[in-house]
C-alpha positions as CSV (number, residue, x, y, z in Angstrom):
1,X,-17.7,-0.8,-15.5
2,X,-19.0,2.3,-17.5
3,X,-16.5,5.1,-18.0
4,X,-18.5,7.5,-15.8
5,X,-18.7,4.9,-13.0
6,X,-15.0,4.2,-13.3
7,X,-14.2,8.0,-13.1
8,X,-16.4,8.3,-10.0
9,X,-14.6,5.5,-8.2
10,X,-11.2,7.0,-9.0
11,X,-12.3,10.5,-7.9
12,X,-13.7,9.2,-4.6
13,X,-10.5,7.3,-4.0
14,X,-8.4,10.5,-4.7
15,X,-10.5,12.5,-2.2
16,X,-10.1,9.8,0.4
17,X,-6.4,9.2,-0.1
18,X,-5.5,12.9,-0.2
19,X,-7.4,13.3,3.0
20,X,-5.0,10.8,4.6
21,X,-2.2,13.2,3.6
22,X,-4.0,16.0,5.3
23,X,-5.2,17.6,2.1
24,X,-8.9,18.5,1.5
25,X,-9.9,17.7,-2.1
26,X,-13.4,17.9,-3.6
27,X,-14.8,16.6,-6.9
28,X,-15.5,19.3,-9.5
29,X,-16.6,17.9,-12.8
30,X,-13.7,16.2,-14.5
31,X,-11.1,17.2,-11.9
32,X,-10.7,16.9,-8.2
33,X,-9.8,20.3,-6.7
34,X,-7.4,20.6,-3.8
35,X,-5.9,23.4,-1.7
36,X,-4.8,26.6,-3.4
37,X,-4.3,26.0,-7.1
38,X,-3.8,22.3,-7.0
39,X,-6.0,19.6,-8.6
40,X,-5.9,16.0,-9.7
41,X,-7.0,15.1,-13.3
42,X,-7.8,11.7,-14.6
43,X,-7.3,10.3,-18.1
44,X,-7.8,7.0,-19.7
45,X,-4.8,4.8,-19.6
46,X,-3.7,3.8,-23.1
47,X,-3.0,0.2,-23.9
48,X,-4.5,-3.1,-22.7
49,X,-2.8,-3.6,-19.4
50,X,-6.1,-4.2,-17.6
51,X,-8.9,-2.5,-15.7
52,X,-6.7,-1.7,-12.7
53,X,-4.5,0.9,-14.5
54,X,-5.1,4.6,-13.9
55,X,-3.4,7.8,-15.2
56,X,-3.5,10.6,-12.7
57,X,-2.1,14.1,-13.2
58,X,-1.3,16.4,-10.3
59,X,-1.9,20.0,-11.4
60,X,0.2,22.6,-9.5
61,X,-1.4,25.8,-10.9
62,X,-4.9,25.2,-12.0
63,X,-6.2,28.0,-14.3
64,X,-3.0,28.6,-16.1
65,X,-3.0,27.6,-19.7
66,X,0.6,26.3,-19.3
67,X,0.1,24.9,-15.8
68,X,2.6,22.2,-15.0
69,X,1.0,18.8,-14.6
70,X,2.9,15.9,-13.2
71,X,1.4,12.7,-14.7
72,X,1.9,9.2,-13.3
73,X,0.4,5.9,-14.2
74,X,-0.4,3.4,-11.5
75,X,-2.0,0.0,-11.1
76,X,-3.7,-1.9,-8.4
77,X,-4.8,-5.4,-7.3
78,X,-8.2,-6.7,-6.2
79,X,-11.0,-9.1,-7.0
80,X,-13.2,-6.5,-8.6
81,X,-12.6,-3.5,-10.9
82,X,-13.5,-1.1,-8.1
83,X,-11.0,-2.8,-5.7
84,X,-8.3,-2.6,-8.3
85,X,-9.0,1.1,-8.9
86,X,-9.0,1.8,-5.2
87,X,-5.7,0.0,-4.8
88,X,-4.1,1.9,-7.7
89,X,-5.0,5.3,-6.3
90,X,-3.7,4.2,-2.9
91,X,-0.4,3.2,-4.4
92,X,-0.2,6.6,-6.2
93,X,-1.0,8.5,-3.0
94,X,1.6,6.7,-1.0
95,X,4.4,7.3,-3.4
96,X,3.6,10.0,-5.9
97,X,1.1,12.3,-4.1
98,X,3.3,12.3,-1.0
99,X,6.2,13.7,-3.0
100,X,4.0,16.4,-4.6
101,X,2.5,17.4,-1.3
102,X,6.0,17.7,0.2
103,X,7.1,19.8,-2.8
104,X,4.4,22.3,-1.9
105,X,4.6,22.2,1.9
106,X,8.2,21.5,2.6
107,X,9.2,20.6,6.1
108,X,10.0,16.9,5.4
109,X,6.7,15.4,6.7
110,X,5.9,13.6,3.5
111,X,9.2,13.2,1.7
112,X,12.9,13.9,1.5
113,X,14.7,16.8,-0.2
114,X,18.1,16.5,-1.8
115,X,20.4,18.3,-4.2
116,X,22.5,15.6,-5.7
117,X,25.8,16.5,-7.3
118,X,25.1,13.9,-9.9
119,X,22.0,15.9,-11.0
120,X,23.4,19.5,-11.2
121,X,20.8,22.2,-11.2
122,X,18.0,20.0,-10.0
123,X,16.4,19.8,-6.6
124,X,14.8,16.4,-5.8
125,X,11.8,15.6,-3.6
126,X,11.2,11.9,-3.1
127,X,8.2,10.3,-1.3
128,X,8.1,7.0,0.6
129,X,8.7,3.8,-1.3
130,X,6.0,1.1,-1.5
131,X,7.6,-2.4,-1.2
132,X,5.3,-5.4,-1.5
133,X,5.4,-9.1,-2.1
134,X,7.3,-12.0,-0.5
135,X,10.5,-11.3,1.4
136,X,10.1,-7.5,1.0
137,X,12.4,-6.8,4.0
138,X,15.5,-7.5,1.8
139,X,14.4,-5.1,-1.0
140,X,13.3,-2.4,1.5
141,X,16.6,-2.8,3.3
142,X,18.6,-2.4,0.1
143,X,16.6,0.7,-0.8
144,X,17.4,2.2,2.6
145,X,21.1,1.8,2.1
146,X,21.4,2.9,-1.6
147,X,21.0,6.2,-3.3
148,X,19.1,5.0,-6.4
149,X,18.3,8.3,-8.1
150,X,22.0,9.6,-8.3
151,X,23.0,6.2,-9.6
152,X,20.7,6.7,-12.5
153,X,21.8,10.3,-13.2
154,X,23.8,9.7,-16.4
155,X,20.8,8.1,-18.0
156,X,18.2,10.5,-16.5
157,X,19.9,13.8,-17.5
158,X,19.3,13.6,-21.2
159,X,15.6,13.0,-20.6
160,X,15.4,16.0,-18.4
161,X,17.0,18.3,-20.9
162,X,18.7,20.5,-18.3
163,X,17.1,22.9,-15.9
164,X,17.6,25.8,-18.3
165,X,17.6,23.8,-21.6
166,X,14.8,22.2,-23.5
167,X,13.3,20.9,-20.3
168,X,12.7,24.4,-19.1
169,X,12.0,25.0,-15.4
170,X,8.9,22.8,-15.2
171,X,8.9,20.0,-12.7
172,X,9.6,16.5,-13.9
173,X,8.2,13.3,-12.4
174,X,10.4,10.3,-12.2
175,X,8.9,6.9,-11.4
176,X,10.9,3.8,-10.6
177,X,9.4,0.3,-10.5
178,X,11.6,-2.7,-9.8
179,X,11.3,-6.2,-8.6
180,X,10.0,-9.6,-9.7
181,X,12.3,-12.6,-8.8
182,X,15.6,-14.1,-9.9
183,X,15.5,-14.8,-13.6
184,X,12.3,-12.9,-14.1
185,X,12.8,-9.4,-12.9
186,X,11.5,-6.1,-14.1
187,X,13.0,-2.6,-14.0
188,X,11.2,0.4,-15.4
189,X,11.9,4.1,-15.2
190,X,9.4,6.7,-16.5
191,X,10.2,10.3,-16.9
192,X,7.0,12.5,-17.2
193,X,5.1,9.3,-17.8
194,X,7.3,8.1,-20.7
195,X,9.5,5.1,-20.4
196,X,13.2,5.9,-20.5
197,X,14.9,2.9,-21.9
198,X,18.4,4.1,-20.9
199,X,17.4,4.7,-17.3
200,X,15.4,1.5,-17.1
201,X,18.5,-0.4,-18.3
202,X,20.6,1.4,-15.7
203,X,18.1,0.5,-12.9
204,X,18.2,-3.2,-14.0
205,X,22.0,-3.2,-13.8
206,X,22.0,-2.2,-10.1
207,X,22.5,-5.0,-7.6
208,X,19.2,-4.8,-5.8
209,X,18.2,-8.3,-4.3
210,X,16.4,-10.8,-6.5
211,X,14.8,-13.6,-4.5
212,X,13.1,-16.8,-5.4
213,X,9.6,-15.3,-4.8
214,X,7.9,-12.2,-6.3
215,X,8.6,-8.9,-4.7
216,X,8.4,-5.3,-6.1
217,X,9.1,-1.7,-5.1
218,X,7.6,1.5,-6.4
219,X,9.3,4.9,-5.9
220,X,8.5,8.4,-7.2
221,X,10.6,11.6,-7.2
222,X,9.9,15.2,-8.4
223,X,12.8,17.1,-9.9
224,X,12.5,20.9,-10.0
225,X,15.1,23.4,-11.2
226,X,17.0,24.8,-8.2
227,X,15.6,28.2,-7.2
228,X,12.2,27.6,-8.9
229,X,9.3,28.9,-6.9
230,X,6.5,26.4,-6.3
231,X,3.0,27.4,-5.2
232,X,2.9,26.7,-1.5
233,X,0.2,25.7,0.9
234,X,-0.1,26.0,4.7
235,X,0.6,22.7,6.5
236,X,-2.4,20.6,7.5
237,X,-4.0,21.2,10.8
238,X,-4.6,18.9,13.7
239,X,-7.4,17.1,11.9
240,X,-5.0,15.3,9.6
241,X,-5.6,11.6,9.1
242,X,-2.4,9.6,9.1
243,X,-1.2,8.6,5.6
244,X,-2.2,5.0,4.8
245,X,0.1,2.2,3.8
246,X,0.1,-0.7,1.3
247,X,1.4,-4.1,2.2
248,X,4.8,-2.7,3.1
249,X,5.9,0.9,2.9
250,X,9.3,2.3,3.4
251,X,8.5,5.3,5.5
252,X,10.3,8.3,7.0
253,X,13.5,8.0,8.8
254,X,16.2,10.6,8.4
255,X,19.5,8.9,8.0
256,X,21.1,10.7,5.1
257,X,20.2,11.8,1.6
258,X,17.0,10.1,0.4
259,X,16.9,7.7,3.4
260,X,13.1,7.8,3.9
261,X,12.9,4.1,4.4
262,X,11.5,2.1,7.3
263,X,9.8,-1.3,6.8
264,X,6.2,-1.4,8.1
265,X,5.5,-4.9,9.1
266,X,1.7,-4.8,9.3
267,X,-0.5,-5.3,6.2
268,X,-3.2,-3.0,5.1
269,X,-3.7,0.6,6.2
């Protein structure tokens, strides 16, 4: 697929998936513009991981030279490159974009808010988890009962630099990817798009279930300095289309800090 065709597929997918979150986005050259000062940028994913990998940056204040951009890499599955790109954007929207929309809108419709004592000075917003593969009920259930982000705090804090230190007051994106199977598992934590070896090791050390068949989970949280103002947007109106779901999504259910987890048993969206 030519680069311009690849970009067009990604941008169309972003428009569609943000619409499912009640957000109207339109293609404008190299970016996809959203409500207020928001936009989504696309860049080529480095490395040779395959055609289904996409790097997407959520811009909070378009037009500012130092506008904060929350980058995330995502990957999708499918028979064709277009199917893989669509799948990758869908996964990003379910986990990452949901958290970012919640950061701006508030209200708890798209994610959970928490101020963890283990992460002093930081406010966390976490979107739903995408859990997919065989036997995903066990992994989704474990995520529902465990506070993963606070458990990683000792390893995460050095990467954040402190809300008033070298990390400044800009938002930080934290992605968690875990799963695989017994004897062949994977645990990766990225902070602002960069792998944190310490946090990844801490995630691997947790007792999440490893089965005999492949199963994975993807989570995303945004950390902002407590008291930091974030550009807001009015909530979506009655024309909102319900957020779509991958094979299994742990969705909203208030049952304590970061307990936005409920196993969806139907495949597709």
